[in-house]
C-alpha positions in Angstrom: -3.4 -9.0 -19.5 -0.4 -10.4 -17.6 3.1 -9.5 -18.1 4.1 -9.9 -21.8 7.4 -11.5 -20.7 8.4 -13.9 -18.0 9.0 -12.3 -14.7 12.6 -13.3 -14.9 12.9 -11.1 -18.0 10.8 -8.2 -16.8 11.7 -4.7 -15.6 9.7 -3.6 -12.6 9.6 -0.2 -10.8 8.7 -0.4 -7.1 8.1 3.0 -5.3 8.3 3.1 -1.5 10.9 0.2 -1.9 13.2 1.1 1.0 11.2 -0.8 3.6 8.0 -2.7 4.4 5.8 -4.1 1.5 8.1 -2.3 -1.1 11.3 -3.9 0.1 9.7 -7.3 0.6 8.3 -7.1 -3.1 11.7 -6.0 -4.4 13.5 -9.0 -2.8 10.8 -11.4 -4.0 11.1 -10.1 -7.5 14.9 -10.2 -7.4 14.7 -13.9 -6.3 12.7 -14.5 -9.5 15.4 -12.9 -11.5 13.5 -9.7 -12.5 15.3 -6.3 -12.8 14.0 -4.0 -10.1 14.2 -0.2 -9.9 13.8 0.7 -6.3 12.3 4.2 -5.9 12.3 5.7 -2.4 13.3 8.8 -0.4 15.9 7.2 2.0 19.2 6.9 0.2 21.0 4.5 2.7 17.9 2.3 3.1 17.4 2.2 -0.7 21.1 1.1 -1.2 20.5 -1.6 1.3 17.6 -3.0 -0.5 19.4 -2.9 -3.8 22.3 -4.7 -2.4 20.1 -7.4 -1.0 18.3 -7.8 -4.4 21.7 -8.2 -6.2 22.7 -10.8 -3.5 19.6 -12.8 -4.5 20.5 -12.9 -8.2 18.5 -10.0 -9.5 19.5 -6.8 -11.4 18.6 -3.7 -9.3 19.2 0.0 -9.0 18.0 2.6 -6.6 16.5 5.9 -7.6 15.8 8.8 -5.1 12.2 10.0 -5.6 9.5 11.7 -3.8 6.4 10.6 -5.5 4.6 13.8 -4.4 6.7 15.5 -7.1 5.4 14.6 -10.6 8.7 15.6 -12.3 10.5 13.3 -10.0 8.2 10.5 -10.8 8.7 11.0 -14.6 12.4 11.0 -14.0 12.1 7.6 -12.3 10.5 6.2 -15.2 13.1 7.5 -17.6 15.9 6.2 -15.4 14.4 2.7 -15.5 14.3 2.7 -19.3 17.8 4.3 -19.6 19.2 1.4 -17.3 17.3 -1.6 -18.5 15.9 -0.6 -21.9 12.2 -0.9 -21.2 9.5 -1.0 -18.5 7.2 -4.1 -18.0 5.4 -3.3 -14.6 5.1 -0.5 -12.2 4.2 -0.9 -8.5 2.8 2.3 -6.8 3.5 1.5 -3.1 4.9 4.7 -1.4 2.7 5.9 1.4 2.9 8.0 4.5 0.4 8.3 7.4 -0.6 10.9 10.1 -2.6 10.0 13.2 -4.9 12.4 15.0 -8.5 13.5 15.0 -9.5 15.3 11.7 -9.8 18.7 13.4 -6.6 18.4 15.4 -4.3 17.2 12.6 -2.4 20.1 11.0 -3.9 20.7 7.6 -0.5 20.7 5.9 0.0 17.2 7.1 -3.3 16.0 5.7 -2.6 17.6 2.5 0.8 15.9 2.3 -0.7 12.5 3.0 -3.1 13.0 0.0 -0.3 14.3 -2.3 1.9 11.2 -1.3 -0.6 8.4 -1.1 -3.1 9.5 -3.8 -1.5 12.0 -6.1 1.7 10.0 -6.1 -0.2 7.0 -7.3 -1.6 9.2 -10.0 1.7 10.5 -11.2 3.1 6.9 -11.1 0.2 5.6 -13.1 0.5 8.2 -15.8 4.2 7.6 -16.2 3.8 3.9 -16.3 1.1 4.0 -19.0 3.4 6.1 -21.2 6.2 3.5 -20.9 4.1 0.5 -21.1 2.5 1.6 -24.3 6.0 2.0 -25.8 6.9 -1.5 -24.5 3.7 -3.1 -25.9 1.9 -3.7 -22.5 2.4 -4.6 -18.9 1.0 -4.4 -15.4 0.4 -1.6 -12.9 -0.3 -2.5 -9.3 -1.6 0.3 -7.1 -1.2 -0.6 -3.4 -4.3 0.7 -1.5 -5.3 -0.9 1.8 -8.4 -2.6 3.4 -8.9 1.1 4.5 -9.7 1.8 0.9 -12.9 -0.2 1.6 -13.7 0.5 5.2 -13.0 3.5 7.5 -11.4 3.8 10.9 -11.0 6.9 13.1 -7.7 8.9 13.5 -6.3 8.2 10.0 -8.7 10.4 8.0 -6.1 11.5 5.4 -4.7 8.0 4.8 -8.1 6.5 4.6 -9.3 9.1 2.1 -6.3 8.6 0.0 -6.7 4.7 -0.2 -10.3 5.1 -1.1 -9.2 7.5 -3.9 -6.6 4.9 -5.1 -9.4 2.4 -5.8 -11.6 5.0 -7.6 -8.6 6.2 -9.7 -7.7 2.8 -10.7 -11.2 1.9 -11.7 -11.5 5.1 -13.9 -8.2 4.4 -15.5 -9.1 0.8 -16.4 -12.3 2.0 -18.0 -10.4 4.6 -20.1 -7.7 2.0 -21.2 -10.5 -0.4 -22.3 -12.3 2.3 -24.2 -9.0 3.3 -25.8 -8.2 -0.2 -26.9 -5.2 -0.5 -24.6 -6.0 -4.1 -23.6 -2.5 -4.9 -23.0 -2.2 -2.8 -19.9 -3.6 -4.1 -16.7 -4.3 -1.9 -13.7 -4.7 -3.8 -10.3 -5.3 -2.8 -6.9 -3.8 -4.6 -3.8 -5.8 -4.3 -0.6 -3.5 -5.4 2.3 -4.8 -6.0 5.8 -2.7 -4.5 8.6 0.9 -5.2 7.6 3.9 -5.0 9.9 5.9 -2.2 8.2 8.0 0.7 9.6 5.3 3.2 8.4 3.8 3.3 11.9 7.1 4.2 13.5 7.5 7.0 10.8 3.9 8.4 10.9 2.9 11.8 12.1 1.2 11.6 15.5 -0.9 14.1 17.3 -2.8 11.7 19.6 -0.5 12.2 22.6 0.3 8.5 22.8 2.3 6.0 20.8 0.3 4.3 18.0 0.5 1.1 16.1 -1.3 -1.1 13.6 -4.8 -2.5 14.2 -4.5 -6.3 14.7 -4.2 -8.9 13.4 -1.0 -7.8 11.7 0.6 -9.8 8.9 4.2 -9.9 7.7 5.2 -7.8 4.7 5.9 -10.9 2.6 2.2 -11.8 2.8 1.5 -8.6 0.7 4.6 -9.1 -1.4 3.6 -12.6 -2.3 0.2 -11.4 -3.4 1.6 -8.6 -5.3 3.8 -10.7 -7.4 1.1 -12.9 -8.1 -1.0 -10.0 -9.5 1.9 -9.2 -11.9 1.6 -12.7 -13.4 -2.1 -13.1 -13.0 -3.7 -9.7 -13.0 -7.2 -9.0 -11.6 -9.0 -5.9 -10.6 -8.5 -6.2 -6.8 -6.9 -8.6 -4.5 -6.7 -8.7 -0.7 -3.6 -9.7 1.2 -4.5 -11.1 4.7 -7.7 -12.9 5.3 -8.8 -10.6 8.1 -9.1 -7.7 5.7 -11.0 -9.6 3.2 -13.5 -10.8 5.9 -13.9 -7.3 7.2 -14.6 -5.9 3.7 -17.3 -8.5 3.1 -18.9 -7.7 6.4 -18.8 -4.0 5.7 -20.7 -4.6 2.4 -23.5 -6.5 4.2 -24.0 -4.1 7.2 -21.9 -0.8 6.7 -23.7 1.2 9.5 -23.1 -1.6 12.1 -19.4 -2.1 11.1 -18.7 1.6 11.1 -19.7 1.7 14.8 -17.9 -1.6 15.5 -14.7 -0.6 13.7 -14.7 2.7 15.2 -14.7 1.3 18.8 -12.2 -1.5 17.9 -9.7 0.8 16.2 -10.0 3.3 19.1 -9.1 0.5 21.7 -6.3 -1.1 19.6 -4.5 1.8 17.9 -3.1 3.4 21.0 -0.4 2.2 23.3 0.0 3.0 27.0 3.0 5.3 26.3 3.1 9.1 26.0 4.3 10.5 22.7 5.1 14.1 21.8 3.6 15.6 18.7 5.6 14.9 15.7 5.3 15.2 11.8 7.3 12.0 11.6 8.5 11.2 8.0 5.5 12.9 6.3 7.6 15.8 4.9 11.1 14.6 5.1 12.4 11.0 5.7 15.0 9.9 8.2 17.7 7.8 6.7 17.8 4.9 9.0 18.6 1.4 7.6 16.0 -0.5 5.6 13.7 -2.6 7.7 11.2 -5.1 6.3 9.0 -4.8 9.3 8.3 -2.7 12.3 8.3 -5.4 14.9 4.5 -5.7 15.2 3.5 -8.9 13.6 4.2 -10.9 16.8 1.1 -9.3 18.4 -1.7 -11.7 19.1 -5.4 -11.3 19.3 -6.6 -11.4 22.9 -9.7 -13.4 23.6 -11.7 -10.1 24.3 -10.8 -8.8 20.7 -11.7 -12.1 19.1 -15.0 -12.1 21.0 -15.7 -8.5 19.9 -15.2 -9.4 16.1 -17.2 -12.5 16.6 -20.1 -10.5 18.0 -19.6 -8.1 14.9 -19.7 -11.0 12.6 -22.9 -12.3 14.1 -24.5 -8.8 13.8 -23.5 -8.6 10.2 -24.9 -12.0 9.5 -28.2 -11.0 11.3 -28.3 -7.8 9.3 -27.8 -9.7 6.0 -30.6 -12.2 7.0 -33.1 -9.5 7.8 -32.3 -7.8 4.5 -32.9 -11.0 2.6 -36.2 -11.7 4.3 -37.8 -8.3 4.1 
């Protein structure tokens, strides 16, 4: 079911709202007149987003929250209801990332990525269901990634968590349906590579600077699709055509695409600049100003990259043809 009220009359919590997809979503909601509760770890950046939302005509407040803390997430829900009287939608968007091989990445960083990117979604979903039941219904959007459908090297914790977000969302949908809670929708957004500050804030143990796998889309591509999910819920939706295409190819020939994407990610993740080992913002955030993007979306695909993916597509098509004609 969609929102039970018009978006302009709705109250929406957005975690990870101080930059990237979360900030772009908050601003888009504000332009539509929604009341937005921006939950994030960075006070100055959060305040910047709240001010921008208010300047666009929306009601907005900021709440400091670390989604890896279940008590803090519950407090976020209570604060939203105290300020605006109810809750109509909840967006679980907060994420951190850590780059490195699985055996080289510090295990406490791996654990922290899971706690934030998967358990944080679980805590948010539980809190949202409690308040949405009291309201009479609403929508939960859990932001996963195309990496919740496919895998790439050097992001094992992030990829594991995003696969888990899809599984968790499916299980919760089933339970709500069996319980008769048909007024609550649980959706999953699967963005392609999005130009967010997350890459700049990621932990990094590769020895070189890292960045998103191209093509890279602007944050508003994901925000636009996310807001549409609030008004027209569906189980899962992609943001960015490249990710949708990749997911389709992966289903047809997972073994082939696993090899192709492993090589492609290995070539495009790393930059020719040394980087000292860092935990980034995995455990504690900086407090720089809010930024919608990270300066990556201007990157273009080279002819070699396009050719490589074209060959992969032909291989997938051939694999599918062979399967159909066995």
